[in-house]
C-alpha positions in Angstrom: 104.7 69.7 93.7 101.4 70.6 92.2 100.8 74.4 91.6 97.3 75.6 91.0 96.2 79.2 90.3 92.8 79.7 91.9 92.8 83.5 91.3 94.9 85.5 88.9 93.3 89.0 89.0 94.4 92.1 90.9 92.2 94.7 92.6 88.7 93.4 92.2 87.1 90.2 90.9 85.5 90.4 87.4 82.9 88.3 85.6 81.2 88.0 82.2 81.7 86.5 78.8 84.9 88.5 78.2 86.7 86.9 81.2 86.0 83.2 80.8 89.4 81.9 79.9 91.8 83.7 82.2 89.1 84.0 84.9 88.0 86.7 87.3 89.0 85.6 90.8 91.5 87.6 92.7 94.9 86.2 93.9 95.1 82.7 95.4 97.9 80.2 94.8 97.8 76.6 96.0 101.0 74.6 96.4 100.6 70.9 97.2 103.1 68.1 97.8 102.4 64.6 99.1 103.3 65.9 102.6 101.9 69.4 102.9 99.7 72.1 101.4 100.7 75.8 101.3 98.2 78.4 100.2 99.4 81.9 99.4 96.8 84.6 99.7 93.1 84.3 100.0 91.6 86.5 97.3 88.2 85.5 96.0 89.7 82.4 94.4 90.3 80.9 97.8 86.6 79.8 97.9 87.5 77.1 95.4 90.5 75.6 97.2 90.1 72.1 98.5 91.8 72.1 101.9 93.5 68.8 102.6 92.6 66.7 105.6 95.5 64.3 105.4 98.5 66.7 105.7 99.4 70.0 107.4 97.9 73.1 105.8 99.6 76.6 105.9 97.9 79.8 104.7 100.4 82.6 104.0 99.7 86.2 103.2 101.9 88.4 101.0 100.0 91.4 102.4 96.6 92.4 103.6 95.0 94.5 100.8 91.4 93.4 100.2 92.1 91.6 96.9 94.4 89.2 98.8 92.1 88.4 101.8 88.5 88.9 100.6 87.9 85.2 100.0 88.9 84.0 103.4 85.4 83.5 104.8 84.0 81.8 101.7 85.8 78.5 101.7 83.5 75.7 102.9 86.4 73.4 103.7 87.8 76.0 106.1 84.4 76.6 107.8 83.9 72.8 108.3 87.5 72.1 109.3 88.2 70.6 112.7 92.0 70.4 112.4 94.4 73.3 112.8 95.1 75.5 109.7 98.3 77.5 110.3 98.2 81.2 109.3 101.3 83.3 108.8 102.9 86.3 107.0 106.5 87.5 106.7 105.1 91.0 106.7 103.9 91.1 110.3 104.1 89.1 113.5 101.3 86.6 114.2 99.4 88.9 116.6 99.2 91.6 114.0 98.2 89.2 111.3 95.3 88.0 113.5 94.3 91.6 114.3 94.3 92.7 110.7 92.1 89.8 109.6 89.8 90.3 112.6 89.3 93.9 111.6 88.1 92.9 108.1 86.0 89.9 109.3 84.7 91.3 112.6 80.9 91.4 112.5 80.9 95.0 111.3 82.4 94.9 107.8 81.4 91.2 107.6 78.4 89.4 109.0 80.3 87.2 111.5 83.4 87.5 113.6 85.3 84.9 111.6 88.5 84.9 113.4 87.0 84.2 116.9 84.5 81.8 115.3 87.2 79.7 113.7 89.4 78.6 116.6 91.2 76.1 114.3 93.1 79.0 112.7 96.5 78.9 114.4 98.5 82.1 113.9 102.3 81.7 113.9 105.2 83.9 113.3 107.0 83.5 109.9 110.3 82.8 111.7 108.7 79.7 113.4 107.7 78.0 110.1 111.0 76.4 109.2 111.2 74.6 112.5 107.5 73.8 112.7 107.5 72.2 109.3 111.1 70.9 109.2 111.5 68.2 106.6 108.2 69.2 104.9 108.9 72.7 103.5 111.5 75.4 103.5 110.2 79.0 103.5 112.1 82.1 102.7 111.0 85.7 102.2 112.2 89.2 101.2 110.4 92.6 101.2 108.9 94.0 98.0 107.9 97.5 97.0 104.2 98.1 97.6 102.1 100.6 99.6 102.0 99.1 103.1 104.6 96.5 102.2 104.4 93.1 100.6 106.4 89.9 101.1 108.0 87.7 98.4 108.1 84.0 99.2 110.3 81.1 98.3 108.6 77.8 99.1 110.6 74.6 98.7 108.7 71.3 99.0 110.1 68.0 97.9 112.3 68.5 94.9 110.6 71.7 93.7 110.8 75.4 94.6 108.3 78.2 93.8 108.9 81.9 94.2 106.1 84.5 94.4 106.8 88.2 93.6 103.4 89.8 94.1 102.6 92.7 94.7 105.7 94.7 93.7 106.6 97.9 91.9 109.7 96.8 90.1 112.7 98.9 89.1 116.2 98.0 87.9 117.8 98.5 91.3 115.8 95.5 92.6 117.2 93.2 90.0 120.3 91.8 91.8 118.5 91.0 95.0 115.5 89.6 93.3 117.6 87.5 90.9 119.5 86.1 93.9 116.2 85.3 95.7 114.7 83.3 92.8 118.0 81.8 91.6 117.5 78.2 90.7 113.7 78.0 91.4 111.5 76.0 89.2 108.8 78.6 88.9 108.8 82.4 89.6 105.5 84.2 89.6 105.4 87.8 88.6 103.0 90.7 89.2 102.2 91.8 85.6 99.3 94.1 86.2 100.4 96.9 83.8 102.1 97.4 80.5 105.1 99.7 80.3 103.2 102.6 78.7 100.7 102.5 81.7 103.4 102.8 84.4 104.0 106.5 84.4 100.5 107.5 85.5 100.5 104.7 88.1 103.7 105.4 90.0 103.4 104.5 93.6 100.6 102.0 93.0 102.9 99.1 93.8 102.8 97.0 90.6 105.0 95.9 87.8 104.6 95.4 84.0 104.6 92.5 81.6 107.6 93.9 79.8 109.5 94.1 83.0 108.8 90.4 83.6 110.6 89.7 80.3 113.5 91.9 81.2 113.9 90.3 84.6 113.5 86.8 83.3 116.4 87.4 80.9 118.6 88.2 83.9 117.4 85.5 86.3 118.1 81.8 86.5 114.7 80.2 86.8 112.9 77.3 85.1 109.7 79.1 84.2 108.0 82.4 84.9 104.2 82.9 85.3 102.7 86.3 84.9 99.7 86.9 87.1 97.7 89.7 89.0 96.2 90.7 85.7 94.5 94.0 85.6 90.7 93.6 86.1 90.0 95.6 82.9 91.9 93.1 80.7 89.7 90.9 78.7 90.6 87.4 77.4 91.2 88.9 74.0 93.5 91.5 75.3 95.5 89.1 77.5 95.8 86.7 74.6 97.2 89.4 72.4 99.6 90.6 75.1 100.8 87.0 75.8 101.3 86.4 72.1 104.2 89.0 72.1 106.2 86.7 74.4 108.5 84.5 72.4 110.1 82.4 75.2 107.9 79.4 75.8 109.2 79.3 79.4 107.1 82.4 80.2 103.4 82.0 80.5 100.3 83.9 81.5 98.5 82.3 84.4 94.8 81.6 84.1 92.2 80.5 86.7 92.4 76.8 87.7 95.7 76.3 85.7 97.8 73.5 87.1 101.5 73.1 86.8 103.4 70.0 87.9 106.9 70.6 89.1 
């Protein structure tokens, strides 16, 4: 499986000389095997995803806050595509997923009614995915702690498995269930928007810290952990300094266009 981070920021995209290495696009993760492509979230980084024409494509949403959907209408491959692209979320049934996206891209908040315009977007319930893509991928999910809800995903394709844990406000009571969910995965991806000393004033915002990533990683059995959903205020220099504190080389800070082969 090839894993590509097309967007690693939370809240809003950023740009400028101070954000060149880690990048400024909001959340978008691309998982690609020889048989299938799975895209998780369509933040502004989604505009740069190359959508495959030779295999099934599934777009999954962890939740529907603007930084996870704002890039949906800006991918040229999607707009030109004639084949179905499957759309799903474990957070809501297919009809609600369609309704939420239609509200955002409806001709009022966005220039065109994207969802009615793109008839190739096929909305399916999460529970249907295992049967629909039997032999190609195995999806699992669990709920996370975030305002309005968010879904963690476990995606197995071929011999590799990736788990995404964004967006989530972590506390120690989650550890057993989360550790069981990610157990044995090749890559776990963590929401590290804050530092520990920033959490108190941000209770209820629905995000975790970099230090909590290290604490959880020490309890979980995973191959690697990537920290993502970087705060939009963090410059390259600041993120480099924070990442330098991590001594385990199996933990990494994701950056835009980073590719990991599993």
